[in-house]
N, C-alpha and C positions, 0 to 999 in steps of 0.2 A: 511565580512569574520570573521571566528572564531579566537579568540585568543587561545593561548595554554591552554588546559584544564587541570584540576587537575587529578591526577592519579586515584582516585575513579571514576571520570566521564569517563575517557578513558577505565577503566576496565569494567564498566557497558556497555559502548558502544560496546566493544568487545563481551560481553555476548549477547547483542542484535543481533549483526551481526551473531554470531554462532547460536543463536536460530532461526533466520530467515532461514539461510542456511540449518540447520538440519531439520527444519520443511518441507522445500521444498523437500529435499531428501527423508524424510520419506513418504511424499505424493507420490512421484514418485515410491518408492519401493512398496507401498501399491497398487497403481493403476496398476503398471506393472504386479504384481503378480495376481491381480484380473482379468485383461483383457487377460493375457497370449499373449501379442503382442510384436513385436520388441521394444526395449527400445527407439529407435528414434521416433517411432510412439507415444508412451506415452509422451515423452518430448515435441513433437510438439503439441499434444493436450493440455497439461498443459499450454503451452505458449499462449493459447487462453484467459487465465483468468487474470483479473485485480489483483486478490489476489496474484497469483503466481508471476506475474511480479513486483508488488509493493514490495513483500517480497524480491525478488532478488535485487531490488534497495536498500532496507534497508540493506541487507547483505553487499553490496558494499559500500554504504555511511557510515555505521557505522564502517566498517573495516577501512576506511580512517580516520574517527573521532578518532578511538582508537589509532592512531599513534601520537607520540609527535611532531606534526608539527604545524606551525603557518600559518594562512591565507589559510587554506586548502579548505574550503567549505563555500559558502554563507549561512548566517544564515537564509535567506528567504527560501532557498531550503530545509533546514532541517525542518523548521516549516511547509512548504507545504507537505513534505513527512510524517511528523508526523500526520498532519490532514488527509492525504490520508489513513494512516493506521487506524486512528480512524473511518473513513468511511468504511473501509474494515470490521472492527469488527461490527460496528453499523448496516450497511445494511445487513450483513450476519445474525446476530442474530434477526433482526426485520423481514426480508423478505425471507430469503433463507434457514435457518437452518433446517426447517421442510421438505425440499425437499429430503434430503439424510440422511440416518442413517449410521454412521460409527462405526466400531468395531475394536478392536486390534490396530495395528499400525496406521490405518487410523484415529482412534479416537484421538490418540495423535497428529498426524499431523494436524488434523482439528482444535484442540484447540490451537496448537502452532501458526498456521497461522491466526486464526480468534479471539482468545481471549487473550492468554498470550502475543503474540507479540504486538498487539495494546496497551495493558495496559502498557507493559514494555517501549515502545518507548514514550508514552505519559508521563509516570512518569519521564523518563530521561529528556525529554524536559522541563518539569515544574521545575525540580530540578537543572539541570546542564547546559542547553543550554543558551548561551548568547542571550538575546532577546531585549535589549533596542534599538538597531539600526534598528529594524524592522520598516518599514514605510508603509503607505497605498499605496504608489507607488509600493510596492512589490506585490500587489494583483494579477496581471496577472500570477505570478509564481504558484499561488495556483490552477489555472485551466489549466496550461500548460500540465502537465503529464496526467490528466484525458482527456483533449482534444486529445492528441496524441493517447492515448489508444482507445478512442471511434472511431476515424478514422480508426485505425488499426483493431479493432474488427469488424466493419462494412464492411471493405474491405475484410477481411477473410471470413466473413459470406456470402458476395456476391459471393465469389468464390466457396464455398463448401456447402452453405445452412445451416451451423451450427453456431448458435449464442450462446455466453457464458452465457447470462443472459436473463430471461423472458422479462425484460423491454426494451431490444433492439432487440428482436426476430422479424425480419421482415417476418418470415413465419407465424406468428400468429397475428401480429400487423400491422397497417397501417404505412406508412412513417410519417404521421402527428403525430400519437400517439408516435412513437419512438422519433421524434423531440421534442415533448412536454416533454417526460421523460428526455431526455438529457438536455433540457433547464432547467428543474427543478433541475437536479443534478448540473448543472453549477451554478445556484443561490445558492444552498446549499454550494458548495465549496467556492464561493465568500464570503458568510456570515461566513463560517468557517474561512476564511482568515481574515476577519474583526475581528472576535473574537480572533484569535491567535495574530494578530498584536496589538490589544488592550491590551491583557495580557502582551505582550512584552514591550509596551510603559510604562506600569505601574510597571514593574518588578524591583525588587531591585538589578539590575545587571548593 
């Protein structure tokens, strides 16, 4: 569990929470205006994406961190969420950014969700997060949220035939190919967890 954090750490955490929330809202406003559909339909479609859901988790988690409370959240969860956001930015910029071109409010939302947010949370974790108590026994938590999301995304896709990302799209890929892609991502998250825990075990905190 976290000890009570310094005021600068809590203020930075609050800014991260606000950035994540504002970015999601900006994306919602952009998409809703673009599609001219009922707001509930836009929100339901956005809830299909790992990026959106992970940013919402960041907003909630960092809002809690910003409060002057002790033993509020497990350090392993914050480390795992940090790496999930790093993956959000990394996968987007390496594999997905060329698929859609945003302008106006959408451009700001896009960079808030995929660029500024991941960099901000990684910076906060490196500078402020208590890390020395992280242990390799915490590795399962690094794949917990991605596994829950993958099951959810595939279940939704099986119902309506819409898949959020090309590497899990069962309308164009075989089940075996999707399984290989998800297995590869699981390995990446586990290796990321090893890296985050290694940093934590050698941190001066």
